C-alpha positions, 0 to 999 in steps of 0.5 A, a space after each residue: 497518525 497523519 498520512 500525507 495525500 499519497 499514503 491516503 490514496 494508497 490505503 484507500 486503493 487497498 480498501 477498495 480492493 478488499 484489503 490486498 493488492 500487489 505493489 505493481 497494481 497500486 503503482 499503476 492504478 495511482 500512476 506513481 513511480 515504482 520508487 515512490 510506491 515502494 517508499 510509501 509501502 515502506 512507511 506504511 509498514 513502519 506505521 503498522 498500517 500495512 504488512 507486505 509479503 514477497 511472493 515469487 511467481 515464476 522468475 518474478 518476485 512481487 511485493 503483496 501488500 495487505 491492509 493490516 487495520 482500518 484507519 479511523 477518519 480524521 475529524 475536522 
């Protein structure tokens, strides 16, 4: 499985945070637009790298992201 640079940054951020974060936290920390972060999350979920759960907090609906499994580093 090959991840592009943004996907690797996304996964690394989750790993640094203990394996979970809200999508808005990832987006802000990595300075990326909402749509880009959402698309990366969707691709990573399709690759079964992460899981996501919609969480309702008050009137807001947030996407909680969980790192599903550790990725093996690419050997060069």
